[in-house]
MARRO-221479 format. One record per residue (C-alpha): residue in three letters; x, y, z. Coordinates in steps of 0.1 Angstrom, whole numbers, padded with zeros to 4 digits, always signed. Example, Ala and Ser with C-alpha at 12.3 -4.5 7.8 and 13.67 -1.06 7.14 Angstrom:
<pts>
ALA+0123-0045+0078/SER+0137-0011+0071/
</pts>
This chain:
<pts>
MET+0831-1341-1198/PRO+0829-1319-1165/THR+0804-1331-1138/ALA+0776-1320-1116/HIS+0777-1338-1085/VAL+0744-1332-1070/LEU+0731-1339-1031/ILE+0699-1350-1029/HIS+0676-1352-0992/ALA+0646-1367-1000/ASP+0624-1387-1029/GLN+0611-1366-1055/GLU+0631-1338-1050/GLY+0660-1346-1073/PRO+0670-1319-1098/ALA+0644-1322-1123/ARG+0648-1297-1152/LEU+0679-1284-1138/GLY+0693-1316-1144/ASP+0678-1320-1179/LEU+0691-1286-1190/LEU+0726-1298-1174/ARG+0729-1327-1193/GLU+0719-1304-1223/ALA+0747-1285-1215/GLY+0772-1310-1219/TRP+0777-1320-1181/ILE+0773-1352-1167/LEU+0750-1357-1134/ARG+0770-1375-1103/PRO+0734-1379-1077/TYR+0743-1389-1041/GLN+0711-1402-1026/LEU+0720-1392-0993/PHE+0684-1398-0976/LEU+0692-1436-0989/GLY+0729-1436-0976/ASP+0751-1425-1001/ALA+0779-1410-0986/VAL+0783-1371-0989/PRO+0817-1371-1011/PRO+0843-1361-0992/SER+0857-1334-1023/ILE+0845-1318-1055/PRO+0870-1319-1084/ARG+0884-1289-1097/GLY+0862-1282-1129/ASP+0831-1298-1113/LEU+0799-1283-1102/LEU+0780-1290-1062/VAL+0743-1288-1069/VAL+0725-1293-1036/MET+0690-1299-1035/GLY+0657-1294-1012/GLY+0644-1311-0984/PRO+0618-1312-0960/MET+0646-1312-0928/GLY+0665-1279-0921/VAL+0695-1266-0907/GLY+0681-1270-0876/ASP+0686-1306-0882/VAL+0722-1310-0884/GLY+0735-1337-0860/SER+0704-1348-0855/PRO+0710-1386-0856/ALA+0676-1388-0885/TYR+0697-1368-0907/GLN+0735-1375-0904/PHE+0745-1365-0939/LEU+0736-1328-0931/ALA+0766-1320-0905/PRO+0792-1335-0935/GLU+0771-1315-0957/ALA+0776-1291-0941/ASP+0813-1293-0940/LEU+0815-1299-0978/LEU+0804-1267-0986/ARG+0828-1252-0963/ARG+0856-1266-0984/CYS+0837-1259-1017/LEU+0830-1222-1010/ALA+0873-1217-0999/ASP+0880-1241-1029/ASP+0859-1214-1050/THR+0837-1246-1061/PRO+0809-1236-1084/ILE+0779-1241-1064/ILE+0740-1238-1072/GLY+0716-1242-1039/ILE+0682-1249-1037/CYS+0660-1239-1012/LEU+0674-1264-0986/GLY+0707-1259-0999/ALA+0704-1222-1002/GLN+0699-1229-0965/LEU+0726-1253-0962/ILE+0748-1225-0980/ALA+0744-1192-0958/HIS+0751-1218-0930/ALA+0782-1231-0940/ALA+0791-1193-0949/GLY+0783-1185-0911/ALA+0748-1166-0915/ARG+0720-1174-0894/VAL+0687-1200-0906/TYR+0661-1195-0888/PRO+0621-1203-0893/LEU+0601-1177-0912/THR+0582-1148-0896/VAL+0561-1124-0907/GLY+0541-1095-0888/ASP+0546-1079-0853/PRO+0545-1095-0828/PRO+0560-1118-0855/VAL+0541-1151-0858/ARG+0555-1182-0881/HIS+0546-1184-0917/ARG+0555-1214-0942/GLU+0558-1197-0977/VAL+0541-1228-0999/GLY+0523-1223-1036/TRP+0532-1198-1060/GLY+0536-1166-1062/ALA+0556-1131-1075/LEU+0594-1131-1070/HIS+0608-1095-1077/PHE+0643-1092-1083/THR+0664-1066-1067/ALA+0692-1062-1092/THR+0694-1059-1134/ALA+0709-1085-1156/GLN+0731-1053-1167/ASP+0747-1060-1134/GLU+0738-1092-1124/PRO+0745-1119-1156/VAL+0724-1149-1142/LEU+0693-1125-1146/ALA+0694-1125-1183/GLY+0659-1124-1201/LEU+0640-1120-1167/ASP+0615-1095-1163/PRO+0614-1075-1129/SER+0592-1102-1115/GLU+0587-1133-1123/ILE+0560-1160-1105/VAL+0574-1191-1090/LEU+0570-1218-1063/HIS+0576-1214-1027/TRP+0577-1247-1006/HIS+0592-1233-0970/GLY+0592-1224-0936/ASP+0628-1215-0926/THR+0647-1186-0943/PHE+0685-1176-0935/ASN+0703-1141-0932/LEU+0727-1131-0964/PRO+0760-1143-0957/ARG+0786-1115-0953/GLY+0799-1102-0991/ALA+0769-1118-1006/THR+0747-1098-1035/LEU+0710-1104-1028/LEU+0693-1106-1059/ALA+0654-1115-1056/SER+0627-1114-1025/THR+0594-1115-1015/LEU+0575-1096-0994/ALA+0570-1126-0972/CYS+0606-1136-0974/PRO+0631-1110-0983/ASN+0661-1131-0987/GLN+0651-1154-1015/PHE+0683-1159-1040/PHE+0717-1146-1037/ARG+0753-1148-1054/LEU+0784-1150-1028/GLY+0816-1147-1047/GLN+0810-1150-1089/ARG+0803-1185-1087/VAL+0778-1194-1057/TRP+0741-1184-1055/GLY+0717-1200-1040/LEU+0679-1200-1045/GLN+0650-1199-1021/PHE+0622-1212-1045/HIS+0618-1240-1071/VAL+0624-1232-1109/GLU+0637-1267-1110/VAL+0601-1281-1105/THR+0577-1296-1134/ALA+0544-1302-1139/SER+0539-1337-1128/LEU+0561-1328-1098/VAL+0538-1308-1082/PRO+0510-1333-1076/LEU+0537-1359-1062/TRP+0548-1327-1038/LEU+0515-1321-1027/ALA+0510-1360-1018/ALA+0541-1360-0999/ASP+0541-1330-0978/ALA+0503-1330-0973/GLU+0502-1318-0938/PHE+0529-1289-0944/VAL+0503-1278-0973/ARG+0474-1275-0950/THR+0492-1259-0921/ALA+0504-1232-0947/ASN+0474-1225-0968/GLY+0447-1240-0951/PRO+0421-1272-0966/GLN+0418-1254-0999/GLY+0459-1254-1001/GLU+0463-1282-1024/ASP+0432-1274-1047/ARG+0443-1235-1049/ILE+0484-1248-1057/LEU+0471-1271-1085/ALA+0451-1240-1104/ASP+0479-1222-1098/THR+0502-1247-1114/ALA+0479-1247-1146/ARG+0479-1211-1148/HIS+0513-1203-1143/ILE+0533-1237-1157/LEU+0538-1225-1195/ARG+0558-1192-1185/HIS+0575-1207-1152/ARG+0592-1232-1177/GLN+0600-1203-1201/GLN+0616-1180-1179/GLY+0626-1210-1152/ASP+0645-1225-1182/ARG+0662-1195-1193/LEU+0672-1186-1153/LEU+0683-1222-1150/ARG+0708-1219-1182/ASN+0718-1187-1169/LEU+0737-1205-1140/ILE+0749-1232-1156/ARG+0768-1212-1182/LEU+0781-1191-1152/ALA+0789-1219-1135/THR+0810-1228-1162/THR+0830-1198-1172/GLY+0829-1176-1137/
</pts>
């Protein structure tokens, strides 16, 4: 059976629902707990899948002694892009794909003059393509509510196709080649993970949304999670299928 090699940067930021659906589809999961000292694999065998998860660090931390795995991870991504290895990158994973492909990654800002912005919580994602042109979007509405949890963004890599945007962050979802996808948002998250993320990132949430931000995210999770799970699973299954078939 094919193996999905999953690069994990932080506790509580594993593949979650994506892992469940990969196993359901017959994939073996090989996790690499990079934050605990696991080495970045030197290569990904042909026929396997590379999954790159999120984390509180950023591309700006490449070369930092605190995150020594980021530089070899970027090197691995460059090799995988050259080898046409299928890749799914989520949040930090999408940013690292963009970086490896030569695009700029930088803090998200809004307004004129620009001010720092952190997109944290449930919000609308607008697809910029249709399922007729992009099979990965099959079964999705033109707009879906998803969970955002980031403060950086990226330029689209050369040759990438933009698939989704938000008002604050135009580059939310892209396809590069036929089997590489970067998702800035979190369709893998489950209801049980949200309180853990809120506890781990309390200061980040307060900075983004104010002192009532945690309560609002919890209330929005209860409101949106059922639809999110249904449509999130559709998108994840589409990604898994296309990673296999190209």
